N, C-alpha and C positions, 0 to 999 in steps of 0.2 A: 527908156528901154521898152516899156509896154507899147508905146505908140509905134515904135519901129516894128515890133512883132505883129501888131495889128496890120500894118501896111504890107508886110511880107506875106501874111496869111491871105489877105485880100487879093494880092497879086497871084499867089499860087492857086487859089480857088477859081480865079477868072479863067483858067485854062479849061475848066469843065463846062463852061457855058456853051450850049448847043448839043451837049451829050444827052443821050437817052440813058435813063437809069431806073432802077426799081427802088421804091421807097417803102420802108416798113412804117406804117402809120402808128404813131404813139398816142395821139390824142386829137380830138376835134379842136379847131381853132376857136379862140374866145371872140366875142363880138368886137372887141377893140382891135383884133388882128385882121379884120376884113380888108380886102376881098379874099384873104387866105381861108381855105376851108379845113385844112388839116396840117398838123405838124408831125414830122417823122424824121427818119434817118435813111440815108443811102448806106450801102454796105461798108463803106470806109469811114463812117462817122460812128464812133463809139459812144454809147450812152453815158451821160454825165461827164464826159471828157471833151468831146468835140462839139462843134456847133450842131445845128439842126437844119432840116430842109422844110421850108414853108411851101405848101402845095395849094394851088388854086384849081378849081374846076373839077373836083372829084366828090360829088354829092353822095355817092353810094358806098364809099369806103367807111369801115369802122376800125377802131383801134385793133391792131393785130393783123390787119389786112395788108397786102402788098399792092402798090399802085405803080403803074408805069408812068414815067414823067419825062419831060424834056426840061433840062436845067436852062432857065432863061436869064438868070442873073445871079449875083452873089453880093454878100455883104462882107464885113471883115472876117467872120467865122462861119457864116451861114449861107445856104443856097436858097434861091427862089426858083420854084419850078411850077410847071403847068401839067396837069394830068393829060396823058396822051392816049390812054386806052380805057 
């Protein structure tokens, strides 16, 4: 059942690939998460409930900042994004 839910979630999140969004930065990425620079959430990802958004290319953002991104991919519960602004 969990594997089925994972597949459903991945399929649903795929529809957001190519979208521009605003990410609230939660933290800096750890060295083992490279090339990701920050981890945060888009407005429809609830803290501690939903997945996260992994952001690359935003060296100037700090936790609590908002970053404009383009969603370039997804995993089962998470987004992969690149800073656009």
